[in-house]
N, CA, C, O and the ligand as a Tripos MOL2 file, in Angstrom:
@<TRIPOS>MOLECULE
protein
  301   299    76     0     0
PROTEIN
NO_CHARGES

@<TRIPOS>ATOM
      1 N          69.8060  -46.3590  116.0310 N.3       1 MET1
      2 CA         70.9640  -47.1460  115.5590 C.3       1 MET1
      3 C          72.0700  -46.1690  115.1640 C.2       1 MET1
      4 O          71.8200  -45.0900  114.6280 O.2       1 MET1
      5 N          73.2580  -46.5780  115.4420 N.am      2 THR2
      6 CA         74.3920  -45.7240  115.1060 C.3       2 THR2
      7 C          75.1240  -46.3270  113.9010 C.2       2 THR2
      8 O          75.3850  -47.5280  113.8420 O.2       2 THR2
      9 N          75.4320  -45.4830  112.9800 N.am      3 THR3
     10 CA         76.1570  -45.9620  111.7850 C.3       3 THR3
     11 C          77.3490  -45.0640  111.5160 C.2       3 THR3
     12 O          77.5160  -44.0370  112.1750 O.2       3 THR3
     13 N          78.1610  -45.4330  110.5750 N.am      4 GLY4
     14 CA         79.2570  -44.5710  110.1260 C.3       4 GLY4
     15 C          80.4290  -44.5290  111.0440 C.2       4 GLY4
     16 O          80.8040  -43.4740  111.5560 O.2       4 GLY4
     17 N          81.0250  -45.7110  111.2590 N.am      5 HIS5
     18 CA         82.2080  -45.7240  112.0630 C.3       5 HIS5
     19 C          83.3390  -46.4300  111.3190 C.2       5 HIS5
     20 O          83.1090  -47.1600  110.3560 O.2       5 HIS5
     21 N          84.5340  -46.2010  111.7750 N.am      6 SER6
     22 CA         85.7040  -46.7380  111.0830 C.3       6 SER6
     23 C          86.0080  -48.1730  111.5070 C.2       6 SER6
     24 O          85.4740  -48.6770  112.4950 O.2       6 SER6
     25 N          86.8720  -48.8080  110.7370 N.am      7 LYS7
     26 CA         87.3060  -50.1650  111.0050 C.3       7 LYS7
     27 C          88.0230  -50.2310  112.3530 C.2       7 LYS7
     28 O          87.9490  -51.2280  113.0720 O.2       7 LYS7
     29 N          88.7240  -49.1310  112.6740 N.am      8 GLN8
     30 CA         89.4280  -49.1270  113.9560 C.3       8 GLN8
     31 C          88.4650  -49.2880  115.1240 C.2       8 GLN8
     32 O          88.7870  -49.9130  116.1350 O.2       8 GLN8
     33 N          87.2590  -48.7020  114.9620 N.am      9 VAL9
     34 CA         86.2910  -48.7600  116.0280 C.3       9 VAL9
     35 C          85.7850  -50.2210  116.1680 C.2       9 VAL9
     36 O          85.5980  -50.7010  117.2860 O.2       9 VAL9
     37 N          85.5710  -50.9010  115.0700 N.am     10 ASN10
     38 CA         85.1720  -52.3340  115.1410 C.3      10 ASN10
     39 C          86.1960  -53.1230  115.8980 C.2      10 ASN10
     40 O          85.8620  -53.9270  116.7680 O.2      10 ASN10
     41 N          87.4680  -52.8890  115.5630 N.am     11 LEU11
     42 CA         88.5440  -53.6150  116.2140 C.3      11 LEU11
     43 C          88.6040  -53.2890  117.6880 C.2      11 LEU11
     44 O          88.7510  -54.1770  118.5280 O.2      11 LEU11
     45 N          88.4900  -52.0110  117.9960 N.am     12 ALA12
     46 CA         88.5270  -51.5900  119.4190 C.3      12 ALA12
     47 C          87.3710  -52.2330  120.2050 C.2      12 ALA12
     48 O          87.5600  -52.6610  121.3430 O.2      12 ALA12
     49 N          86.1990  -52.2970  119.6080 N.am     13 HIS13
     50 CA         85.0580  -52.9020  120.2590 C.3      13 HIS13
     51 C          85.3560  -54.3550  120.6580 C.2      13 HIS13
     52 O          85.1060  -54.7780  121.7860 O.2      13 HIS13
     53 N          85.8900  -55.0850  119.7050 N.am     14 GLU14
     54 CA         86.1950  -56.4890  119.9720 C.3      14 GLU14
     55 C          87.3350  -56.6260  120.9840 C.2      14 GLU14
     56 O          87.3170  -57.5480  121.7990 O.2      14 GLU14
     57 N          88.3080  -55.7440  120.9490 N.am     15 LEU15
     58 CA         89.4040  -55.7660  121.9100 C.3      15 LEU15
     59 C          88.9150  -55.4500  123.3200 C.2      15 LEU15
     60 O          89.4400  -55.9840  124.2980 O.2      15 LEU15
     61 N          87.9390  -54.6070  123.4200 N.am     16 ILE16
     62 CA         87.3440  -54.3430  124.7530 C.3      16 ILE16
     63 C          86.7460  -55.6250  125.3240 C.2      16 ILE16
     64 O          86.9270  -55.9390  126.5010 O.2      16 ILE16
     65 N          86.0180  -56.3750  124.4580 N.am     17 HIS17
     66 CA         85.4850  -57.6730  124.8970 C.3      17 HIS17
     67 C          86.6020  -58.6390  125.2790 C.2      17 HIS17
     68 O          86.5070  -59.3730  126.2620 O.2      17 HIS17
     69 N          87.6830  -58.6180  124.4580 N.am     18 CYS18
     70 CA         88.8210  -59.4980  124.7640 C.3      18 CYS18
     71 C          89.4220  -59.1700  126.1280 C.2      18 CYS18
     72 O          89.7900  -60.0700  126.8830 O.2      18 CYS18
     73 N          89.5200  -57.8850  126.4380 N.am     19 GLU19
     74 CA         90.0570  -57.4880  127.7240 C.3      19 GLU19
     75 C          89.1560  -57.9630  128.8690 C.2      19 GLU19
     76 O          89.6330  -58.4460  129.8960 O.2      19 GLU19
     77 N          87.8430  -57.8150  128.6690 N.am     20 SER20
     78 CA         86.9060  -58.2980  129.6930 C.3      20 SER20
     79 C          87.0020  -59.7880  129.8860 C.2      20 SER20
     80 O          86.9760  -60.2830  131.0130 O.2      20 SER20
     81 N          87.1130  -60.5080  128.7770 N.am     21 ASN21
     82 CA         87.2090  -61.9730  128.8370 C.3      21 ASN21
     83 C          88.4920  -62.3560  129.5680 C.2      21 ASN21
     84 O          88.5000  -63.2750  130.3860 O.2      21 ASN21
     85 N          89.5930  -61.6310  129.2590 N.am     22 SER22
     86 CA         90.8840  -61.9290  129.8630 C.3      22 SER22
     87 C          90.8460  -61.6480  131.3630 C.2      22 SER22
     88 O          91.4550  -62.3690  132.1540 O.2      22 SER22
     89 N          90.1170  -60.5800  131.7510 N.am     23 ASN23
     90 CA         90.0250  -60.2060  133.1700 C.3      23 ASN23
     91 C          88.9470  -61.0200  133.8890 C.2      23 ASN23
     92 O          88.8320  -60.9410  135.1120 O.2      23 ASN23
     93 N          88.1670  -61.7940  133.1540 N.am     24 GLY24
     94 CA         87.0790  -62.5540  133.7780 C.3      24 GLY24
     95 C          85.8980  -61.7260  134.2190 C.2      24 GLY24
     96 O          85.1550  -62.1150  135.1200 O.2      24 GLY24
     97 N          85.7240  -60.5800  133.5840 N.am     25 THR25
     98 CA         84.6260  -59.6690  133.9700 C.3      25 THR25
     99 C          83.4650  -59.6910  132.9870 C.2      25 THR25
    100 O          82.5110  -58.9340  133.1640 O.2      25 THR25
    101 N          83.5110  -60.5320  131.9550 N.am     26 ASN26
    102 CA         82.4240  -60.6400  131.0100 C.3      26 ASN26
    103 C          81.4720  -61.7130  131.4810 C.2      26 ASN26
    104 O          81.6280  -62.8870  131.1460 O.2      26 ASN26
    105 N          80.4830  -61.3080  132.2620 N.am     27 ASN27
    106 CA         79.5350  -62.2180  132.8380 C.3      27 ASN27
    107 C          78.2090  -62.1570  132.0840 C.2      27 ASN27
    108 O          77.4670  -61.1890  132.2500 O.2      27 ASN27
    109 N          77.8820  -63.1650  131.2540 N.am     28 PRO28
    110 CA         76.6390  -63.1280  130.4460 C.3      28 PRO28
    111 C          75.3590  -63.1470  131.3180 C.2      28 PRO28
    112 O          74.2730  -62.8350  130.8300 O.2      28 PRO28
    113 N          75.4930  -63.5030  132.5660 N.am     29 ASN29
    114 CA         74.3110  -63.5360  133.4400 C.3      29 ASN29
    115 C          74.0460  -62.2310  134.1480 C.2      29 ASN29
    116 O          73.0190  -62.0930  134.8120 O.2      29 ASN29
    117 N          74.9470  -61.2640  134.0250 N.am     30 LYS30
    118 CA         74.7660  -59.9920  134.6710 C.3      30 LYS30
    119 C          74.1340  -59.0600  133.6560 C.2      30 LYS30
    120 O          74.8180  -58.5810  132.7510 O.2      30 LYS30
    121 N          72.8230  -58.7880  133.7890 N.am     31 THR31
    122 CA         72.1090  -58.0000  132.8110 C.3      31 THR31
    123 C          71.4340  -56.7910  133.4380 C.2      31 THR31
    124 O          71.2400  -56.7090  134.6510 O.2      31 THR31
    125 N          71.0870  -55.8600  132.5640 N.am     32 LEU32
    126 CA         70.3790  -54.6540  132.9360 C.3      32 LEU32
    127 C          69.1530  -54.5580  132.0120 C.2      32 LEU32
    128 O          69.2880  -54.7950  130.8120 O.2      32 LEU32
    129 N          67.9860  -54.2240  132.5220 N.am     33 ASN33
    130 CA         66.8010  -54.0640  131.7000 C.3      33 ASN33
    131 C          66.7560  -52.6390  131.2090 C.2      33 ASN33
    132 O          66.4340  -51.7210  131.9630 O.2      33 ASN33
    133 N          67.0790  -52.4560  129.9450 N.am     34 LEU34
    134 CA         67.2340  -51.0990  129.3770 C.3      34 LEU34
    135 C          66.6230  -51.0670  127.9780 C.2      34 LEU34
    136 O          66.3220  -52.1090  127.3960 O.2      34 LEU34
    137 N          66.4500  -49.8880  127.4630 N.am     35 ILE35
    138 CA         66.0620  -49.7540  126.0640 C.3      35 ILE35
    139 C          67.2980  -49.9730  125.2050 C.2      35 ILE35
    140 O          68.2930  -49.2570  125.3180 O.2      35 ILE35
    141 N          67.2100  -50.9810  124.3410 N.am     36 ASP36
    142 CA         68.2910  -51.2640  123.4140 C.3      36 ASP36
    143 C          68.2580  -50.1830  122.3270 C.2      36 ASP36
    144 O          67.2710  -50.0710  121.5990 O.2      36 ASP36
    145 N          69.3170  -49.3980  122.2150 N.am     37 PRO37
    146 CA         69.2950  -48.3060  121.2260 C.3      37 PRO37
    147 C          69.2080  -48.8050  119.7810 C.2      37 PRO37
    148 O          68.8080  -48.0500  118.8950 O.2      37 PRO37
    149 N          69.5740  -50.0520  119.5330 N.am     38 ASP38
    150 CA         69.5280  -50.6170  118.2030 C.3      38 ASP38
    151 C          68.1330  -51.0340  117.8040 C.2      38 ASP38
    152 O          67.7890  -51.0050  116.6230 O.2      38 ASP38
    153 N          67.3040  -51.4310  118.7950 N.am     39 THR39
    154 CA         65.9490  -51.8990  118.4890 C.3      39 THR39
    155 C          64.8910  -50.9780  119.0020 C.2      39 THR39
    156 O          63.7630  -51.0210  118.5130 O.2      39 THR39
    157 N          65.2030  -50.1240  119.9880 N.am     40 GLY40
    158 CA         64.2100  -49.2380  120.5870 C.3      40 GLY40
    159 C          63.2970  -49.9110  121.5560 C.2      40 GLY40
    160 O          62.3480  -49.2740  122.0150 O.2      40 GLY40
    161 N          63.5100  -51.1550  121.9030 N.am     41 SER41
    162 CA         62.6610  -51.8830  122.7980 C.3      41 SER41
    163 C          63.3910  -52.2390  124.1000 C.2      41 SER41
    164 O          64.6190  -52.3020  124.1590 O.2      41 SER41
    165 N          62.5770  -52.4690  125.1400 N.am     42 TRP42
    166 CA         63.1540  -52.8660  126.4190 C.3      42 TRP42
    167 C          63.7170  -54.2830  126.2980 C.2      42 TRP42
    168 O          63.0420  -55.1860  125.8030 O.2      42 TRP42
    169 N          64.9330  -54.4660  126.7430 N.am     43 GLU43
    170 CA         65.5480  -55.7430  126.6930 C.3      43 GLU43
    171 C          66.5180  -55.9280  127.8420 C.2      43 GLU43
    172 O          67.0060  -54.9590  128.4220 O.2      43 GLU43
    173 N          66.7930  -57.1890  128.1660 N.am     44 ASP44
    174 CA         67.8210  -57.4760  129.1600 C.3      44 ASP44
    175 C          69.1660  -57.4810  128.4480 C.2      44 ASP44
    176 O          69.5350  -58.4680  127.8120 O.2      44 ASP44
    177 N          69.9000  -56.3740  128.5570 N.am     45 LEU45
    178 CA         71.2210  -56.2940  127.9160 C.3      45 LEU45
    179 C          72.2630  -56.6910  128.9250 C.2      45 LEU45
    180 O          72.1210  -56.4350  130.1210 O.2      45 LEU45
    181 N          73.3090  -57.3190  128.4390 N.am     46 THR46
    182 CA         74.3820  -57.7090  129.3690 C.3      46 THR46
    183 C          75.1000  -56.4510  129.8300 C.2      46 THR46
    184 O          75.2190  -55.4810  129.0810 O.2      46 THR46
    185 N          75.5690  -56.4740  131.0480 N.am     47 PHE47
    186 CA         76.3620  -55.3710  131.5630 C.3      47 PHE47
    187 C          77.5460  -55.1600  130.6520 C.2      47 PHE47
    188 O          77.9590  -54.0290  130.3980 O.2      47 PHE47
    189 N          78.0820  -56.2450  130.1680 N.am     48 GLU48
    190 CA         79.2520  -56.1610  129.2660 C.3      48 GLU48
    191 C          78.9200  -55.3780  128.0020 C.2      48 GLU48
    192 O          79.7350  -54.5730  127.5520 O.2      48 GLU48
    193 N          77.7640  -55.5900  127.4290 N.am     49 ALA49
    194 CA         77.3740  -54.8630  126.2200 C.3      49 ALA49
    195 C          77.2630  -53.3520  126.4790 C.2      49 ALA49
    196 O          77.7140  -52.5210  125.6900 O.2      49 ALA49
    197 N          76.6400  -53.0410  127.6250 N.am     50 VAL50
    198 CA         76.4480  -51.6250  127.9740 C.3      50 VAL50
    199 C          77.7910  -50.9700  128.2120 C.2      50 VAL50
    200 O          78.0660  -49.8930  127.6840 O.2      50 VAL50
    201 N          78.6350  -51.6220  129.0140 N.am     51 ARG51
    202 CA         79.9230  -51.0570  129.3400 C.3      51 ARG51
    203 C          80.8140  -50.9250  128.1170 C.2      51 ARG51
    204 O          81.5430  -49.9420  127.9770 O.2      51 ARG51
    205 N          80.7570  -51.9190  127.2270 N.am     52 THR52
    206 CA         81.5660  -51.8610  125.9920 C.3      52 THR52
    207 C          81.1800  -50.7300  125.1330 C.2      52 THR52
    208 O          82.0610  -50.0650  124.5870 O.2      52 THR52
    209 N          79.9010  -50.4540  124.9670 N.am     53 ARG53
    210 CA         79.4580  -49.2870  124.1880 C.3      53 ARG53
    211 C          80.0000  -47.9990  124.7460 C.2      53 ARG53
    212 O          80.4550  -47.1350  123.9970 O.2      53 ARG53
    213 N          79.9570  -47.8620  126.0540 N.am     54 GLU54
    214 CA         80.4890  -46.6560  126.6690 C.3      54 GLU54
    215 C          81.9850  -46.4990  126.4200 C.2      54 GLU54
    216 O          82.4570  -45.4030  126.1170 O.2      54 GLU54
    217 N          82.7160  -47.5750  126.5450 N.am     55 ARG55
    218 CA         84.1580  -47.4940  126.3000 C.3      55 ARG55
    219 C          84.4640  -47.3050  124.7980 C.2      55 ARG55
    220 O          85.4190  -46.6270  124.4200 O.2      55 ARG55
    221 N          83.6280  -47.9240  123.9710 N.am     56 GLU56
    222 CA         83.8020  -47.7740  122.5100 C.3      56 GLU56
    223 C          83.7160  -46.2760  122.1410 C.2      56 GLU56
    224 O          84.4340  -45.8100  121.2570 O.2      56 GLU56
    225 N          82.8500  -45.5450  122.8140 N.am     57 ASN57
    226 CA         82.7160  -44.1130  122.4600 C.3      57 ASN57
    227 C          83.9990  -43.3430  122.7450 C.2      57 ASN57
    228 O          84.2500  -42.3240  122.1010 O.2      57 ASN57
    229 N          84.8040  -43.7920  123.6740 N.am     58 LEU58
    230 CA         86.0800  -43.1060  123.9200 C.3      58 LEU58
    231 C          86.9380  -43.2270  122.6600 C.2      58 LEU58
    232 O          87.6010  -42.2700  122.2620 O.2      58 LEU58
    233 N          86.9230  -44.4110  122.0340 N.am     59 ILE59
    234 CA         87.6900  -44.6330  120.8180 C.3      59 ILE59
    235 C          87.0580  -43.8370  119.6380 C.2      59 ILE59
    236 O          87.7600  -43.2390  118.8230 O.2      59 ILE59
    237 N          85.7490  -43.8560  119.5890 N.am     60 ARG60
    238 CA         85.0670  -43.1030  118.4940 C.3      60 ARG60
    239 C          85.4600  -41.6350  118.5690 C.2      60 ARG60
    240 O          85.7530  -41.0010  117.5550 O.2      60 ARG60
    241 N          85.4610  -41.1060  119.7910 N.am     61 ASN61
    242 CA         85.8250  -39.6940  119.9640 C.3      61 ASN61
    243 C          87.2580  -39.4420  119.5280 C.2      61 ASN61
    244 O          87.5530  -38.4250  118.9000 O.2      61 ASN61
    245 N          88.1420  -40.3630  119.8580 N.am     62 GLU62
    246 CA         89.5250  -40.2340  119.4390 C.3      62 GLU62
    247 C          89.6730  -40.2630  117.9240 C.2      62 GLU62
    248 O          90.4960  -39.5540  117.3460 O.2      62 GLU62
    249 N          88.8420  -41.1150  117.2890 N.am     63 GLN63
    250 CA         88.9310  -41.2780  115.8180 C.3      63 GLN63
    251 C          88.0830  -40.2760  115.0490 C.2      63 GLN63
    252 O          88.0960  -40.2740  113.8180 O.2      63 GLN63
    253 N          87.3380  -39.4190  115.7610 N.am     64 GLY64
    254 CA         86.4990  -38.4380  115.1070 C.3      64 GLY64
    255 C          85.2100  -39.0160  114.5540 C.2      64 GLY64
    256 O          84.5880  -38.4210  113.6740 O.2      64 GLY64
    257 N          84.7990  -40.1850  115.0690 N.am     65 ASP65
    258 CA         83.5540  -40.8370  114.6390 C.3      65 ASP65
    259 C          82.4180  -40.3940  115.5390 C.2      65 ASP65
    260 O          82.6250  -39.9460  116.6670 O.2      65 ASP65
    261 N          81.2130  -40.5310  115.0090 N.am     66 LYS66
    262 CA         80.0060  -40.2120  115.7740 C.3      66 LYS66
    263 C          79.8570  -41.1890  116.9410 C.2      66 LYS66
    264 O          80.1570  -42.3750  116.7990 O.2      66 LYS66
    265 N          79.3930  -40.6940  118.0980 N.am     67 ASP67
    266 CA         79.1690  -41.5780  119.2510 C.3      67 ASP67
    267 C          78.1670  -42.6660  118.9250 C.2      67 ASP67
    268 O          77.2200  -42.4430  118.1710 O.2      67 ASP67
    269 N          78.3730  -43.8190  119.4800 N.am     68 ARG68
    270 CA         77.3880  -44.9070  119.4050 C.3      68 ARG68
    271 C          76.2810  -44.5900  120.4090 C.2      68 ARG68
    272 O          76.5300  -44.1330  121.5240 O.2      68 ARG68
    273 N          75.0340  -44.8540  119.9630 N.am     69 ALA69
    274 CA         73.9110  -44.6170  120.8620 C.3      69 ALA69
    275 C          74.0190  -45.5410  122.0650 C.2      69 ALA69
    276 O          74.3610  -46.7160  121.9250 O.2      69 ALA69
    277 N          73.7250  -45.0080  123.2500 N.am     70 LEU70
    278 CA         73.8050  -45.7300  124.4950 C.3      70 LEU70
    279 C          72.4290  -46.1900  124.9630 C.2      70 LEU70
    280 O          71.4200  -45.5920  124.5920 O.2      70 LEU70
    281 N          72.3790  -47.2280  125.7580 N.am     71 SER71
    282 CA         71.1230  -47.7180  126.2860 C.3      71 SER71
    283 C          70.5710  -46.6800  127.2600 C.2      71 SER71
    284 O          71.3110  -45.9590  127.9290 O.2      71 SER71
    285 N          69.2790  -46.6380  127.3080 N.am     72 MET72
    286 CA         68.6250  -45.6290  128.1570 C.3      72 MET72
    287 C          67.5700  -46.3210  129.0320 C.2      72 MET72
    288 O          67.1160  -47.4300  128.7520 O.2      72 MET72
    289 N          67.2090  -45.6130  130.0930 N.am     73 GLY73
    290 CA         66.0760  -46.0540  130.9040 C.3      73 GLY73
    291 C          66.4520  -46.9560  132.0290 C.2      73 GLY73
    292 O          67.5740  -47.4550  132.1200 O.2      73 GLY73
    293 N          65.4970  -47.1510  132.8770 N.am     74 ASP74
    294 CA         65.6500  -48.0140  134.0420 C.3      74 ASP74
    295 C          64.2450  -48.3850  134.4600 C.2      74 ASP74
    296 O          63.5300  -47.5650  135.0370 O.2      74 ASP74
    297 N          63.8510  -49.5780  134.1830 N.am     75 LYS75
    298 CA         62.4760  -50.0070  134.4450 C.3      75 LYS75
    299 C          62.2260  -50.1980  135.9090 C.2      75 LYS75
    300 O          61.1180  -50.5590  136.3040 O.2      75 LYS75
    301 ZN         80.0100  -56.3700  121.3950 Zn       76 ZN76
@<TRIPOS>BOND
     1     1     2 1
     2     2     3 1
     3     3     4 2
     4     3     5 am
     5     5     6 1
     6     6     7 1
     7     7     8 2
     8     7     9 am
     9     9    10 1
    10    10    11 1
    11    11    12 2
    12    11    13 am
    13    13    14 1
    14    14    15 1
    15    15    16 2
    16    15    17 am
    17    17    18 1
    18    18    19 1
    19    19    20 2
    20    19    21 am
    21    21    22 1
    22    22    23 1
    23    23    24 2
    24    23    25 am
    25    25    26 1
    26    26    27 1
    27    27    28 2
    28    27    29 am
    29    29    30 1
    30    30    31 1
    31    31    32 2
    32    31    33 am
    33    33    34 1
    34    34    35 1
    35    35    36 2
    36    35    37 am
    37    37    38 1
    38    38    39 1
    39    39    40 2
    40    39    41 am
    41    41    42 1
    42    42    43 1
    43    43    44 2
    44    43    45 am
    45    45    46 1
    46    46    47 1
    47    47    48 2
    48    47    49 am
    49    49    50 1
    50    50    51 1
    51    51    52 2
    52    51    53 am
    53    53    54 1
    54    54    55 1
    55    55    56 2
    56    55    57 am
    57    57    58 1
    58    58    59 1
    59    59    60 2
    60    59    61 am
    61    61    62 1
    62    62    63 1
    63    63    64 2
    64    63    65 am
    65    65    66 1
    66    66    67 1
    67    67    68 2
    68    67    69 am
    69    69    70 1
    70    70    71 1
    71    71    72 2
    72    71    73 am
    73    73    74 1
    74    74    75 1
    75    75    76 2
    76    75    77 am
    77    77    78 1
    78    78    79 1
    79    79    80 2
    80    79    81 am
    81    81    82 1
    82    82    83 1
    83    83    84 2
    84    83    85 am
    85    85    86 1
    86    86    87 1
    87    87    88 2
    88    87    89 am
    89    89    90 1
    90    90    91 1
    91    91    92 2
    92    91    93 am
    93    93    94 1
    94    94    95 1
    95    95    96 2
    96    95    97 am
    97    97    98 1
    98    98    99 1
    99    99   100 2
   100    99   101 am
   101   101   102 1
   102   102   103 1
   103   103   104 2
   104   103   105 am
   105   105   106 1
   106   106   107 1
   107   107   108 2
   108   107   109 am
   109   109   110 1
   110   110   111 1
   111   111   112 2
   112   111   113 am
   113   113   114 1
   114   114   115 1
   115   115   116 2
   116   115   117 am
   117   117   118 1
   118   118   119 1
   119   119   120 2
   120   119   121 am
   121   121   122 1
   122   122   123 1
   123   123   124 2
   124   123   125 am
   125   125   126 1
   126   126   127 1
   127   127   128 2
   128   127   129 am
   129   129   130 1
   130   130   131 1
   131   131   132 2
   132   131   133 am
   133   133   134 1
   134   134   135 1
   135   135   136 2
   136   135   137 am
   137   137   138 1
   138   138   139 1
   139   139   140 2
   140   139   141 am
   141   141   142 1
   142   142   143 1
   143   143   144 2
   144   143   145 am
   145   145   146 1
   146   146   147 1
   147   147   148 2
   148   147   149 am
   149   149   150 1
   150   150   151 1
   151   151   152 2
   152   151   153 am
   153   153   154 1
   154   154   155 1
   155   155   156 2
   156   155   157 am
   157   157   158 1
   158   158   159 1
   159   159   160 2
   160   159   161 am
   161   161   162 1
   162   162   163 1
   163   163   164 2
   164   163   165 am
   165   165   166 1
   166   166   167 1
   167   167   168 2
   168   167   169 am
   169   169   170 1
   170   170   171 1
   171   171   172 2
   172   171   173 am
   173   173   174 1
   174   174   175 1
   175   175   176 2
   176   175   177 am
   177   177   178 1
   178   178   179 1
   179   179   180 2
   180   179   181 am
   181   181   182 1
   182   182   183 1
   183   183   184 2
   184   183   185 am
   185   185   186 1
   186   186   187 1
   187   187   188 2
   188   187   189 am
   189   189   190 1
   190   190   191 1
   191   191   192 2
   192   191   193 am
   193   193   194 1
   194   194   195 1
   195   195   196 2
   196   195   197 am
   197   197   198 1
   198   198   199 1
   199   199   200 2
   200   199   201 am
   201   201   202 1
   202   202   203 1
   203   203   204 2
   204   203   205 am
   205   205   206 1
   206   206   207 1
   207   207   208 2
   208   207   209 am
   209   209   210 1
   210   210   211 1
   211   211   212 2
   212   211   213 am
   213   213   214 1
   214   214   215 1
   215   215   216 2
   216   215   217 am
   217   217   218 1
   218   218   219 1
   219   219   220 2
   220   219   221 am
   221   221   222 1
   222   222   223 1
   223   223   224 2
   224   223   225 am
   225   225   226 1
   226   226   227 1
   227   227   228 2
   228   227   229 am
   229   229   230 1
   230   230   231 1
   231   231   232 2
   232   231   233 am
   233   233   234 1
   234   234   235 1
   235   235   236 2
   236   235   237 am
   237   237   238 1
   238   238   239 1
   239   239   240 2
   240   239   241 am
   241   241   242 1
   242   242   243 1
   243   243   244 2
   244   243   245 am
   245   245   246 1
   246   246   247 1
   247   247   248 2
   248   247   249 am
   249   249   250 1
   250   250   251 1
   251   251   252 2
   252   251   253 am
   253   253   254 1
   254   254   255 1
   255   255   256 2
   256   255   257 am
   257   257   258 1
   258   258   259 1
   259   259   260 2
   260   259   261 am
   261   261   262 1
   262   262   263 1
   263   263   264 2
   264   263   265 am
   265   265   266 1
   266   266   267 1
   267   267   268 2
   268   267   269 am
   269   269   270 1
   270   270   271 1
   271   271   272 2
   272   271   273 am
   273   273   274 1
   274   274   275 1
   275   275   276 2
   276   275   277 am
   277   277   278 1
   278   278   279 1
   279   279   280 2
   280   279   281 am
   281   281   282 1
   282   282   283 1
   283   283   284 2
   284   283   285 am
   285   285   286 1
   286   286   287 1
   287   287   288 2
   288   287   289 am
   289   289   290 1
   290   290   291 1
   291   291   292 2
   292   291   293 am
   293   293   294 1
   294   294   295 1
   295   295   296 2
   296   295   297 am
   297   297   298 1
   298   298   299 1
   299   299   300 2
@<TRIPOS>SUBSTRUCTURE
     1 MET1         2 RESIDUE 1 A MET
     2 THR2         6 RESIDUE 1 A THR
     3 THR3        10 RESIDUE 1 A THR
     4 GLY4        14 RESIDUE 1 A GLY
     5 HIS5        18 RESIDUE 1 A HIS
     6 SER6        22 RESIDUE 1 A SER
     7 LYS7        26 RESIDUE 1 A LYS
     8 GLN8        30 RESIDUE 1 A GLN
     9 VAL9        34 RESIDUE 1 A VAL
    10 ASN10       38 RESIDUE 1 A ASN
    11 LEU11       42 RESIDUE 1 A LEU
    12 ALA12       46 RESIDUE 1 A ALA
    13 HIS13       50 RESIDUE 1 A HIS
    14 GLU14       54 RESIDUE 1 A GLU
    15 LEU15       58 RESIDUE 1 A LEU
    16 ILE16       62 RESIDUE 1 A ILE
    17 HIS17       66 RESIDUE 1 A HIS
    18 CYS18       70 RESIDUE 1 A CYS
    19 GLU19       74 RESIDUE 1 A GLU
    20 SER20       78 RESIDUE 1 A SER
    21 ASN21       82 RESIDUE 1 A ASN
    22 SER22       86 RESIDUE 1 A SER
    23 ASN23       90 RESIDUE 1 A ASN
    24 GLY24       94 RESIDUE 1 A GLY
    25 THR25       98 RESIDUE 1 A THR
    26 ASN26      102 RESIDUE 1 A ASN
    27 ASN27      106 RESIDUE 1 A ASN
    28 PRO28      110 RESIDUE 1 A PRO
    29 ASN29      114 RESIDUE 1 A ASN
    30 LYS30      118 RESIDUE 1 A LYS
    31 THR31      122 RESIDUE 1 A THR
    32 LEU32      126 RESIDUE 1 A LEU
    33 ASN33      130 RESIDUE 1 A ASN
    34 LEU34      134 RESIDUE 1 A LEU
    35 ILE35      138 RESIDUE 1 A ILE
    36 ASP36      142 RESIDUE 1 A ASP
    37 PRO37      146 RESIDUE 1 A PRO
    38 ASP38      150 RESIDUE 1 A ASP
    39 THR39      154 RESIDUE 1 A THR
    40 GLY40      158 RESIDUE 1 A GLY
    41 SER41      162 RESIDUE 1 A SER
    42 TRP42      166 RESIDUE 1 A TRP
    43 GLU43      170 RESIDUE 1 A GLU
    44 ASP44      174 RESIDUE 1 A ASP
    45 LEU45      178 RESIDUE 1 A LEU
    46 THR46      182 RESIDUE 1 A THR
    47 PHE47      186 RESIDUE 1 A PHE
    48 GLU48      190 RESIDUE 1 A GLU
    49 ALA49      194 RESIDUE 1 A ALA
    50 VAL50      198 RESIDUE 1 A VAL
    51 ARG51      202 RESIDUE 1 A ARG
    52 THR52      206 RESIDUE 1 A THR
    53 ARG53      210 RESIDUE 1 A ARG
    54 GLU54      214 RESIDUE 1 A GLU
    55 ARG55      218 RESIDUE 1 A ARG
    56 GLU56      222 RESIDUE 1 A GLU
    57 ASN57      226 RESIDUE 1 A ASN
    58 LEU58      230 RESIDUE 1 A LEU
    59 ILE59      234 RESIDUE 1 A ILE
    60 ARG60      238 RESIDUE 1 A ARG
    61 ASN61      242 RESIDUE 1 A ASN
    62 GLU62      246 RESIDUE 1 A GLU
    63 GLN63      250 RESIDUE 1 A GLN
    64 GLY64      254 RESIDUE 1 A GLY
    65 ASP65      258 RESIDUE 1 A ASP
    66 LYS66      262 RESIDUE 1 A LYS
    67 ASP67      266 RESIDUE 1 A ASP
    68 ARG68      270 RESIDUE 1 A ARG
    69 ALA69      274 RESIDUE 1 A ALA
    70 LEU70      278 RESIDUE 1 A LEU
    71 SER71      282 RESIDUE 1 A SER
    72 MET72      286 RESIDUE 1 A MET
    73 GLY73      290 RESIDUE 1 A GLY
    74 ASP74      294 RESIDUE 1 A ASP
    75 LYS75      298 RESIDUE 1 A LYS
    76 ZN76       301 GROUP 0 **** ****
């Protein structure tokens, strides 16, 4: 689990989802079976969740925050 991020990162995370919703690219049925870094277990994560974490890290880097843990594995 990743902790210790700024309020700007929370806002950026939600704005990334907003952009996906606006573009029509947030498909809840498009999933990947990966290890959820927050739980450590294999789960079907939405592509949107995985992509958002990756993009969120760009903002974290800009803000000097620690990277958010990314999903791993491929069953
Ligand atoms: Zn999210």
